[in-house]
N, C-alpha and C positions, 0 to 999 in steps of 0.2 A: 466762414466769414459770409457776411451778406453786406449788401448795397440796397438803397431805395429802387425801386420799382420807377421807371419813367413810363409814363402812360400820357401820351399828351391827348388831352380834348376827353377823356374815356371818363366812364361811368361802371361801377361795379357794384354789386347788392348782395350782401352775405349776412349773418346774423351770427353771433355768439351762441353756444349750445346753451339752453337752461331761459333764453329771451326769445322765443319765435312769436310768441303773443303780442308782444308789443312791438314790432319792429316797424322803424321809419327808414326815410332814405335820406342820402345826402352825397351832392357830387363829389367827384373826388379829382382832386389834382396832382400835377407830377409830383411823385413821389412821397404818394399818400399812404402806400404800404410797401414792406421788403418783398424782397426775393433771393433766394438761395444764387451765389454767383458763380454759377455751373452752364455751360451750354445748353440753350436751348434747341428744342427739337424746330425745324422749320418745316415748309408746305409737302416737298417732296417725299421724307421720310414719314411724314405723317401720314400722305396718301396712304405707303405702302403699309404704316403699321395699322390703319383703318382695313385695308383690303385685307390684310391676314385677322385681326380680329373678327370680320365677318366671314372672308371667303376662302383666301387661300389657292385660290384654282377651281376649276370644273371638277374636280375629285370630288366624288361622293354623290355626283347631280345624276349620275348614271341611272338610279332606283326609281327617277320621275319618270324616266321612257318605260321601264318596266312597268311599271303602276300602271301607267294610265295612255301610253302612247305617243307617239312625235309631238301631234296636235297637241293635245292639252300640255305636255311637257313645254313645249315652246310657248304655248300662251301664258301658262303659269308664270315662266321666268319675265313672260311682259308687263303680267297682270298683278302678281304678287308684289313686285317693288314699288307700285302705284300705291295699290292698298296697305302694305307695312313698312316696307323699308323707307318713300319718303315723307311719310309722317314720322317714321323715328329718327332718322336723319335731321330734319327740321327742327324738331323738339330741341332734340342734343344740342343743335348750333343755336338756337334761342337760349337755351337755358345753360348751354356751357360756355357762352360769354357772358351770360349774367352772373354767373357763379365761377369767375375763373382761378378755379381753385383744385390741388387734388382733392378726391372724395366724391365730385361728381355729383352723381344720380343720389346719391345719400345726401349730400347736403341739399338738394333742389327737395326731397322729401322730406327733410326732417324741418325747412323752412316753411314746407306749406302745410303739415302733418304733425308735427312735435317731433322732439328728440326718439321718441320710443318707437315710431312707425320710423323714422329715419334710420337706427338702428338695425333694425327687420329689413328693410332693405339693404342696407350692406350685408348682414348676414345670409340671407338670400343668394344674393349676387354674387358673394365671393367665393359661397359653398358651389353652386353651379359652375363658377369660371374655374375652381380647383377642380371639379371633378372632369369639366370639359378639357382641360388640361393635363389630364392624368391619361387621356388616350394617346396623346401624339407622340410619346417614346415609344410606346406599344405599337402603334402603327406605323411609323417608322422601321423599325424591326420587321413588320410581317413585311413591308415590300424587299426588304434586304433578304428574307431567311431564302426565295429562291433561287439565290447565288449562292448564298451562307446557310445552310439547312442546319448548323449547331445553334445560330439563334431561334430555331423555332422552340425552343425550351429549356427546362434545367436550368444547372447553373452558368452557362455561358450566357443565357437570354436576361437572367437575375443581373449579372455584372453590368451586362451589355444594356439595360435598363435605368440599374445606378450611374453609370459612365456616362452618356447621354445625358440624363437628367443634372446631372452635378456639371457638367461643360457648358449646357444653356444656361444654367442659372448662374455661374459665374459671368457670363455674356451680357445678362441684366446686371449684375452686381455692377460690371466695369461700366455702365453709362448708357441712359437714355437713347443718347445720340449715336452711339455705337451699335445698338440695338436697331436704328430705326434704317441706316443704312446698309446693316447686314439684311432686311427687310428689303432694301429696295433692288440688294444683289439679287437675293431668294426670288422675288417677285418676278423678275425680268427672266431670270431663269425659268421659272415655272410658267411662264405665258409665252414663250417662245416656242417651244415646239407644236404649242397649237395653231400658234402663227402659219408655223412651217407647214404642219398637216393640212389646213385649211387652202395654204395655195397649191400644195401639191394634189388636193381632192378636187379641184377645180374642174377638170373632166368629167367628172365622175359623177357628179352632183345630179341628180333629179330632182327639181323642187316638189313633184306630185308625191313624194313620199313622206315629205311634210306634212301632208294633209292626213293622213293616217289614224284614224281614230276607231275605239269601238268601246261607246257609252254602257255598252251592257258588261264590259270586262274590267272594271277599272277597281283598282285598292284603294279608296279615296285616303284610309288612313295612311299607307304608304305613301301616297301621294304629296298629301297636305303636309305630313310628318317631315319629310323631303325638301320641299319649298321652303317650310319654315328655317330648317336646320341651316340651310344654306343662303337664307336672308335674313338672320337677324343679328345680334350684337353690334349693332351701332352705336349705340349709346356707351359702350366698354371706354372708348377713348375718351370720355368726359372725365374718369379718372386721373387723365394724366394731364387736364388744362392748365394745371399750376405749369408746367414743365415746357409747355408751349412757346414759341415767340412769338407777341404779339397775338393772342389767343382771340381777339374780338374781330381779326380779319382772318388770319389762318386759320382758325379751327370751321367757320365756315365755306370758305375756299376748299379746303381739304375735304370735307365731306361731301362736295358737290363732286368735284374731280373723282374721289376714290367711290362713289355711285354709279358714275358711268363706266369706272376700270370693271368695278365688281359685275355689274347686268351685261357688260360686252362680253366678260370675261367668262359667263358663262352661255350667253347666246351663242357665239361663233363656235364655240366646239361643238353646242349640240346640233347646230344646222348644219354644222359638218359631218358629224356622225351620223347622223340621220338620213341626209340627203345623198352620202356617197357610199354607201352598204344598204344593202338590202334588207328588212328591218327582220328582227328575230326580237321579240321582246324579253323572252327568259335569259337571254345572254346580257340585257343592259343591267349589269349588278357593279358594287364597287370593283374597281379596276378596268371596265372593259374599253376605257378609253385606249390601256395601253396594247389592247388587243387590235383596235380599231389602228391604231398607229403603224403595227406590224402588216396589215393589210394594204394601209392606202401608202406608206412609205416605205416599208420593209422593217427588218429588225434593229437598224441602227436606231430609227424613228423611234420604236417600242423601248430601247434601253434609256433612251433621252427623256419620254415620257414618264417611264417607271423613277428614274431618278430626279425628276419635277416635281414627283408626287411624294417623294420619300423626303426631299428637301423641302416642299412646302410644309409637312408636318413640324419641322423644327422652327420655321417662320411662325408658326400658328401658336406652336409653344413659348419663344420668347417675348410674342406681343400682348400676348393670355397674360403670360406672369407678370410684365410691366403693368398692364392695366389692374391685376389684382393685388400686388404688392402695394404700390401706389393708391389704392383704395385704403389700404388698411394705415397708410400713412395719413391721408387724408383726414380718416375717422378720428387719428390721435390727434391732429393739429386741431379737432375741433371739439375734442373733450371726450369722444366716444368711447375711446379705445385707452389704456394705459399709456402715461408720456414716453416710455419706450418704444413703442411702437413706432411714434415720429424720428428716431435716431436714423439716422443719414452716414452714408460710408464716405470714406474721402472724395469719391466721385460724384456725390451727391445722390446717391442709390438708395431709395429705402430699407436697409440691412436687415432688420428684423420681419418687415412684411415680406422679404424674398424669401427668409428661410422658413417663414411660417408656409408661406404658398408652396415652395419645394417640397418642407417635410408632406404637406397633406397631397401633393402629387405624388412621392412615393409611398406613403401609404396607402392609396388606392390604386396604383400601377399593378398591384395584383389581383384584382378583385375583376369579376364579370360583369362588364358594362351594357349591355342591353339593357334592361329596366333603371339600371342606374341612370342612364342617359335619360332616357324619358323621364325619372322623377327631376334630373338637372333641367329639362325643358318644362317643368310643373313649374319649379320654383322660380324660372325665369319670367315663364307668364305671370305669376302673383309680381313679381318686383314691377315689370312691365304695367300691371293694372295701377299701383302705387303711382308711378312715374307720369302717367296719364293723368291720373288725379293731382297732383302735385304742378303739372304744367297748368291744369283748368285753375284751378284754386290761389296759383299765383296772378293768373291773368284776374280775376276776379277781386280778390283780395288788395293786389298792388299792382293796380292796371299800368300805374307810372314809374313801377321800379326801372331803373337802367337796364337797358337791354339793347349794349350795340349793334346785335341782329335780332334782327325781330322777323315773323313770319308776319308777311301783310297781309293779316286778316285780323277781325275782332274777335272779341271773347265768344261771341256765338259761333264764327266759322271756325275758331278753334274746337269748339266741343265738337261740332259736327266732322272735323277732321279726324279728331279720333274714334268715334264711333264704328267705323269699318274694321280697324284692326281690335279694336276689343272685342267685337263680335268674331274675327278669327279666333281670339285669345281664347274664346270660349269653346267654340268648336274643337282646337286643340287638347283645351283639357276635359273636353267631353269624349274624347278617345281614347283615356287614359283609363288603365287597368284601376282595379282595386288595388292590388300589391302597390303599383306606384301611387297613389293618392296616399295610403297608409303611410309608405315611406315618407314621403315628401311633406306630410302634415306633421309627422313625429320631427323631421327636421324643421319645421316652422316651431313645432312648440320648444324646442330645446330652444331657439332664438326668444321666445316669448319670458322663458325662465332666465336665460342670461342676462339679458340687458337691466332687468332689477339688482340681479346678484352683483353686475360691475357697477351698478348704483352704490349698491351696500359697502362694497369694497371701497370706492370713492368717499363716502363718508365717514368711515373709521378709517379711512389713511391706511390701508395697507399695502397699497401700491398709489403711485403719484399719478394725479391726474390734471391736466392745463389744456389752455386753449392759447394756439400760438398767436404771440404779438404780433406777427407777420402777415396776419392775415387782414382783410379788410374788416373794418365795421362802421358801415356807413349809416347815417341818419338825418333825416329831413323832412319835409312835410310833402306832402305827396300832391300832385296837380291833377287836375280832371285829365282823363285821356281821352285826345280825338280820337283814337283807333278803337274805341271799344265801340260794339254794334247794339 
């Protein structure tokens, strides 16, 4: 059952597939387009969904100290958000309110660059998301195997991965609001031990330890990849825009709060750990925060940090699966995928999208991830380049397109804003190995073949494709944009 959307004094801009070259705009009145009659996600759950899409806590930032020492690690988590996280979050806020529907960045790219590149964006981002999500059940078990050695391998581990994947997938099936509030609970539980550890560590803090640096002994590859891994994926929440309560207000506000939460959630434990304990860079690797917790607070705090780390992987799993599955639903609603991908369960969740994403996770859970994760970053970087191009192209081609939230800069300012993160992307890509490049380009080539094949299937009517009537189709004459530089 559906009802008309009530959007007072709002505008939206979206285009049906196949008509991107002749797009026009129109104001939207109340009830101009429909929505599913299910509970929408509010600000607090959305903040923690973004938190888990991007971060999940300070677990994994330890390598930044190992690679470059305390000073560069601290500066990295101060400067990198300015270069990368803030621009990506701002673009997500503008484009996500301009296109308040599921599909997110896929629809942005398709509107600006055409349906072919929109599909490629969806393929690369979905694939990188599924690869990323396959890590979390395995990492969860890695934290438990010290207490339950049987989970280290063999049939018990295989069964545990399957059971965990099924349980978390069922949580996504039951509804995004449930996922959102579970993310709130897990987020609070993951943050609290570090707040406690910081308070206990105050008498031990020596600020001079924060200034330790050795520029002759820096692993720049590990350093940059650690920063990049921990501070990206701000755009993932855009694929849930159609499920957000009043997205034109809620999405920008939630991104702002989440940005503060993520950055402070990295810097506070980093300042605590490097300031309270004498530096030994070789010890700073994944899981070292639990050792620091034992040194600072005792065994009880170590167990709390380990538990928080394990549960954080659950939070990242459910948030990532929500993003991946709703992306497939949004692509089907825009006619990019067969209509059955838009099928919803009785709880309003994307049934087929969840099943496809869960199947990908199960298949990839048995693989070795070191170079595959690097390939995931490679695909993610190409996807971000397409997003930056779409953002600029829509500013140039449709400057007065309805943007409920607009970054307060002109087109020239928008171009200048994306230059630093684009340079960073080039640096990350330059560090990739030949094998990673080969795997990544092979995956991209598959997408180039898959899209024409789907178009052929559509023409021959082997499968049904359709554009959802619930989506906005707004057309009007553009006016001159006073904000254009």
